[in-house]
N, C-alpha and C positions, 0 to 999 in steps of 0.2 A: 503493500500498500503507501509504505512510501516513497520507492521508486518512482509512483505517477505522479510525485510533486515538484520533481526536477531540483530536489537538494539535493547539495554538495552532502560529500562520507560526512563534514566538524557540522555542518547542520543535521544532519538526519541525529547523530547523536547529542546536538542539546537539545534536539527535542524531546527525543527519548528522556533524556534528563529530567527537563521542566516536567512531560507526565508522569513520572517516578517520583519524584520530589513533591507534585502535586497529591499523587494518590495517598503517598506518606501522609502527607499534611493531614488528609480527609480523614484515615484510620488514626490518624493521633489523636482528631480533636474526638472520635468514637471513643479511642481510648479513655480519655479525660474525662469524657458525658461517663461514661461507664463506672470509673474511677469516683467521681461527684454524687454517686446516688450509693455509694459504701463508705460505712464510717469509719475515720481513724484507718482510710488509706492513703497515702501520699500521691500525691496531686500534681501537673506540672507545672512547672509557672508561667502562670501571663507574659513576662518577658519570652520564654523560647517562645511561645507560639506568636509571640509577633519576630523574635526574628526568624522562624523558619518561613511566616509570609514576607518576610522583607528577602529572603534568599530565594526568591521567585517561588515560595509554596501559597501564595497568598490563594492564588482561584481555589487551593484544597480545602485551606483554612476559610473561604466562605461560602464555600459548599457546606462545610459540615459544619457549619454554625446555624444554618440553616434547616438542615436536613435531621440534626440529630436536636435542636432546638436548644444548642450550647453558647453560651456568653453572647446571647442577644439584646439582654436586657442591660450591657455596660453598655454605654454610647462611647468610649474609647476603642470596643471592637468596633464598632455600630459604622463610625467615622475613618478607624483607622485602618483597616483590614481593604476597605475600596481603594484610598488613597493609596495604598499598597500596590493594589492591584493597578493601579495608574502606575505607579512608578516600576513595577515586573513591567510594562507593556513597554513602554520608553525604554528601558532598558535593555530589551530584546529587541526593537528595534535600530538602537543602536549596537547589540553587540553583532546584529544581522549586517547591517550595514558595513562592521569592523572584519567584517568572515569574507563578503563578497569581494573586497579590495583587495 
């Protein structure tokens, strides 16, 4: 399927890495949601969730927020994660320009 997109091998690798990061972010949101229902378990710090979103996992975190109804009451997640999605898109755009040169 990736060969039909006319991507260079490096672009294909970056796309696969991007997908893996977002799937992991989604799973981590599920994991934290499950831990939030258990008393006394160690949770994933919110800073780590934001870091994950900043390193190209924002779509996975955002999807996990609404699929699992997790962190949707926190204003800084409702505003911060969409801002990080924009940041991810801008960085991917500049990365694609850098790679094609």
